[in-house]
C-alpha positions in Angstrom: 7.1 26.3 19.4 9.0 23.8 17.4 7.2 21.4 15.0 7.1 17.8 16.0 9.7 15.4 14.4 8.3 13.5 11.4 9.0 9.8 12.1 6.5 8.1 9.8 4.9 9.0 6.5 1.7 7.3 5.5 1.6 7.0 1.7 -1.7 6.0 0.3 -1.9 4.9 -3.3 -4.1 3.5 -6.1 -1.0 2.0 -7.7 -1.7 3.8 -10.9 1.0 5.1 -13.3 0.3 8.7 -12.3 1.3 8.0 -8.7 5.0 7.5 -9.3 5.9 11.2 -8.8 4.0 11.2 -5.5 5.8 8.1 -4.3 9.2 9.7 -5.2 8.2 12.8 -3.1 7.3 10.6 -0.2 10.7 8.9 -0.5 12.5 12.2 -0.6 10.6 13.4 2.5 11.4 10.2 4.3 15.1 10.6 3.5 15.1 14.3 4.5 13.5 13.6 7.9 15.0 10.1 8.4 11.4 8.7 8.6 9.7 5.4 7.7 7.1 5.1 5.0 4.0 3.0 5.4 2.3 2.3 2.1 -1.5 1.7 2.1 -3.4 0.3 -0.9 -7.1 -0.6 -0.3 -9.3 -2.4 -2.7 -13.0 -3.4 -2.6 -13.7 -7.1 -1.6 -13.6 -9.4 -4.6 -16.9 -11.1 -5.7 -17.7 -14.7 -6.0 -16.1 -15.1 -9.5 -12.9 -13.6 -8.3 -12.9 -15.8 -5.2 -13.4 -18.9 -7.4 -10.5 -17.9 -9.7 -8.2 -17.4 -6.8 -9.1 -20.8 -5.3 -8.5 -22.5 -8.7 -5.1 -20.9 -9.3 -3.5 -20.7 -5.9 -2.4 -23.5 -3.5 -5.1 -24.0 -0.8 -2.6 -23.1 2.0 -2.3 -19.6 0.5 -6.1 -18.9 0.2 -7.9 -17.5 3.2 -11.6 -18.0 3.1 -13.8 -15.2 4.5 
């Protein structure tokens, strides 16, 4: 039984300095299998102070209120 063709690679990251070699490996695998990479970075919701800073520094049309 043949293995299924790899079409998409999900690359999850914390965006830290130590993740660069892992990203390179994902790119190498994507090139080898002619696949796409989906990069996922998840963070916790920002608090009230962070929301206030964003609203003060970004144009209103770019800010999405929860």
